[in-house]
Structures are given as structure tokens and as C-alpha cells.
N, C-alpha and C positions, 0 to 999 in steps of 0.2 A: 284612438288607433290611428295612426297617420299613414298616410300611401306608401310609406318606405317600410313599414314593420317586417314585411316578409323577407326583408334583406337585412335584418338586424342581426344577424350571424356575422357579417362583416366586422363587427365591433361595436362596443357599446357607443362610441361616438361617430360612428362611420357617416351618418347622415350629415353632421356637422363637418365633418372632415371633407366631404363630397362637395357640399354645399360652398366650402371656402375655397376649393381648388379650382384654378383655371386651365383649360386645356386649349391648346392650338390644333386646329383641324385645318390642314391645307389640301385642297380640293374637295369639292362638294357635288362630284358627280355620282357615280353608282356606290362606290364604297364609303365616300364622304358623308353622303346622304344618311347612311344606315349608322355611322358613327354619332353624328348629330342627334338622331332620333333615341339611339340606345343610351347615350350619355345623360340625355335629358329624363329619359325614365328612370335612370339610376339617381338622379337628382344632382348632378354636377352644377355648380352655381355659375361658373365663369367660362367665357368662351372668345378665342379670337378667331374668326372664320373668314378665310381666305380663298377667292376663287373670281377669276376674271370673267368668267362665262355667264351667259344667259341661256336659260331653259330653251331647248328646242324640241320639236315634236319626237325626235328619234331619242331623246333622253327619257321618255316617259315609261319605256320598259324597265327602267331600273332605279329611277331618281325617286327616292322616298320623299313623301310630301309634295311633289310636284303634280300639278293638274293641268288639263287642257285650258282651263281659263288662263293659268300662269304663261302657257305657250301663247296664247292670244295676245296678252300684254307685254311679252318679252321680259317677264321678271327675272331678276338676277337669281343665282343659285344661291348665293349667301342670304338673301331677303326671304327665300323659301325656307333656308335652314332656321334663320332667326324666327320665322312665323311657327315652324313645327316645335322648337324649343319651347318658345314662350307659351305654348299651348299646355305644357306640362310644368314649366318653370317660370311663372309669370314674372317675377323679379329678378330673372337672371342678368347677369351683367356680360353684355354682349357686345365686342367690337367687331363689327361687319365690313370687311374690305372687299369690294367688288373689283379688285385688281389683283395684280400677281403679288405673290408674298412677300417679294423682296421690298415691296413698298410698306410693309406692315412689320417690319424687323423690330422696331421699339417696342411694339405690343407684344411680340412673340418672344422677346427676352424676360417677358414677365410670366410666362407660361410654367406651370409645374411639369406639364408633359407635352409634346408636339406629336401629332399623329398625321403622317403624310399619306395621300391617297392619290398620288401623281402617276403620270404615264411615263415620262422618260427616266432614264438613268442618270443624265446629267443633273436633272432637277431633284432627283432623289439624293444625290451625292452633295449637291449644294446644301439640301436641307439638313442632312445629316452632319455636315461639316459645321454649319451654324449651331446646330444644337451642341455638339461637341464644344465647340467654343465657348458658350455661355452654361455648359454643365447642365443641360436638360436631356432628360431620358428622351430618345426618339423610337416611335414605332412606325414601322413602314409596311403598307399593304398593297397588294397589287395583283391582278390576273392577266391571264392571256388565253386566247383560243388558237390553237396549232391545228393547221391544215394538215391532215396526214395522208391525204390521197385516197386510195381506195379503202383505206382503214378507217376513214371518217374524220373525226375532230377529237382533238384533247383539250379538256379545259383544266388549266393549272393555275397555280398562284402560290404566293408565298406571305409569311407574317415574320418579321424580323424586329426583335428588341434590341435596340443599339444604346448601350449605357456608358457614360463617362469612363474612360480606362478599360474597358472591356472590349471584345472584338467588334469590329465595325462591318460594314457591308463589304469592303475591300477584303478585310482578312479572312472572310467566309467565301471569297469568290463571287459573290452575287454581283458586284460592281468590278469590272475590269476596264483596262485600257482598250482592249478589243471591241467590248460592247460599246463603249463611249465613242470610238470610232465610227463603228457601222452606224450608229444611232445618229451621228453628225452628217455622215454622207447621205442619210434617208431624210434630213430635216426638211420640213415643208412639203413631202410627198409620201407621208405615211398613210394618210386617208382616214377612214372610219375604222376604228377596231372593233371586234366584236365583244359585247358585254353582255351579261345576263345578270337578273336581279338575285339569284339564289346563291351564286358563287360570292358575289360581293357580299351578301349576308353572312355566309360563313366566315369569312376574312375579317370582317368588321366585329363579328360576335367574339372570334378568337382575339383580336386586338383590345377589346373592350374586358376582357378577362386578365389581360396582362396589365391594361391599365389601372383596374381595381386592385391587383396585387401589388402594384406601386403604390398606390394612394391609402390603401386601407390596411389594417393589422390581420386580416382574416387568414391569410396564408403566411406561415411563420418564416419560411426560408424560400422566398422567390427566386428563379434563376436570375442571374444578372445579364446573360445573354441568350437569346432564343433565335432559332431559326427553324422555321417549321414550313413544309412542303405541303400544298393543297393539290389533291387529285380530284377534280370534279367528276371523272368519269366512274371512279370507284367510290367516291364520297368519303375520302379519307384526309386527315390532317395529321402529319407524322412528323417527328423530329428529322430534320435533314442530318446527314452522318458526320456533317462536318462539326455540328453543335456539341457532339462529344469529343470531338478531336480538339477543339479549340476551348475546352471547359477553364483551362488556367493560363491561357493565352494573354499576353499583354499586348494591346494593340499599338504597333509602331506608326500607324499613319497619322494619329492624332495626340502627339506629345503633350504632356501637361504645360509645357511652356508657352503652346499654343493658345492655352486658356485666356479667356480675359477680351474684352471689347477694343479691337484695334484702333476703333476712332475715338476712344476715350481720351479726353484731355483735361487734367483737373484745373487749367488755366482757364477753360470755358465754363466751369461749374459755378452755378450761384449757391452760395451758402449763406444761412442766416447769421447776422452778427452775432457774436458771444454777448451775454448780458453785461451790461456795465457794471464794474467792480464797484460797490459803495465805498466812498471815502471814510477811512478810519483812521483817527488820530493815534498815531505810533505811541505806547507807553513807554515813559522816559526809564531808563536803566535805574537800578537801586542806588548806584553812587549819585546820579544826578538828582535823584529826588531828596537824598540825605543833604547834599549841598545846597539845594534851594531851601530845605528847611532851616538850615544853619544861619543862611544868610538873611531869613526871614527874623530869626530870632535876634541876631546881633544887629539888626538894621542896617 
């Protein structure tokens, strides 16, 4: 019995499929650390992990796998993720990028799925646009805590699956020009954002369910567009109303003509030379062979 036997309902070859898969996890704070842990438990074999930050004391309330000893040595979040993954998948194929994900685009291009656990709308849009261009499914997770004044606080979040050709985060109204403009005005002055471990866990677990539907055959007809709202106060995850309204919607923001690497130049590619063609003496035509024989007979 292998350690993955209890998830064999995912498909006869699900363990092989998951081991062969490579996922990109961008952001390894609260949500991203849950993703790294759960994907390792699932048996996923390949990872591209990107995050420029190092663990701090205030991260330890939610960063899965992080310890006070890591804080003392200022360990990078991607190193913590790699250690966590290798504890379950010793031979995992891991590329750790302790930098912004834009420095890892060549590695992210090779991923089967990319999951973003980032803070800003601009970075989300850039990630989704990158994934769309390279025809890679993108899953976005995020949470926030809203101060309601005398009514306390509201913990909310979202999980969005963005597939090539299907509705995007602009189509569903999650990313808008107004939100991007407001975010740009507050750039550098946002301060610390409230985060808690349980809400990150709910969102990451939901994203892992979508990831498993994409990679394995256990769920026969998985939705190609998902927009789920999380209410941490009520403890619910429900479909956003726009999910049904956009069921057959064709995304106008990422047309097929934009797919492909804009920096690809066939002139700069190195190709292996073709095997040399062996020299074969051409066979003479029938009339030439007859003429040669007659000449030999007549001298």
C-alpha cells in the first residue's frame, strides 16, 4: 500500500499524473504556504515557487511550515516551501525563485497550472494575462478583512478559475479599471493587511479541489469558469452570481490572436542539425542499362 492509496478514486493512474504535473505557485505567504503543503500531500511532483520575501515574526500566525527558528535566520519563504514539500515528496522537481515571479517566466511557461496567492489587483491581472498568453489555466485566491465600524469585521475572499477562452477576471468584474486606479493611488502606503490562517486554508483547499479536477479524471465534467465567494463570518463558500450569467460567455479581453510568446524569435533558436543523408548511387534507367549491355557485347 502506498501513501496515496486513499485517493485512488481520483483515477487509476492519478498518482502518476500528479507526479508528472508541474504547478506554479506565486506568493508563499498565508495562502501560498497552504497550497505548497496540500499539493505535496497530494503527490504533485513538479513546482515553480516564486516569492521575493523572507519570513518575519508577523508571518508566523499563518505561514504553514514557518518556524521561529526560520525568523531568526531570515529564511526565504520559497526555501520554507521547498523544505515542506521535500518532507513529503523527497524527489520533487522544485525551482525556487526568491524574487518576483516576472524573473521566472521561462520556468512558469512550462507549468500545467499556475496558482496566484498575491495581494494586488495589478499583479493578479499580470499573472492572468501571462497565463492566458501561454494557454495555462490560472487559479486566483485571495482574502481581505473589512472594518465595518460598530458592526465589527467582515472576513471575505474569492477563488477564481480562469481558463483560456473562458471568462476572465475582468469579465466577471473582479478586476476593473477603477480598482486598479485606486490601488495605484495607494501604492507604497497600504501597510500591513490583516490575515488569518483559517481563511487562507479554506481558500487554498478550494483551489486544490479545482486543481485536482483539472489534472485528474475523477470529475467528469468540471466547470471551465469558476468564481466563488468566501464569507468567513458565515463560514460559507458559494458561487458568485456572475458565474451562472457568464456560463457561455466568450472572453473579449484575451483574444486567441494574443496567444503565444511575444518574444519568440525563430532566428535565435538553436536546432540540432539534421542527420546527414547517406550517399546512394542512383540506379541507371532501363534504357541506359540495355545500351551499356549492347556496347559490352559488340565491343
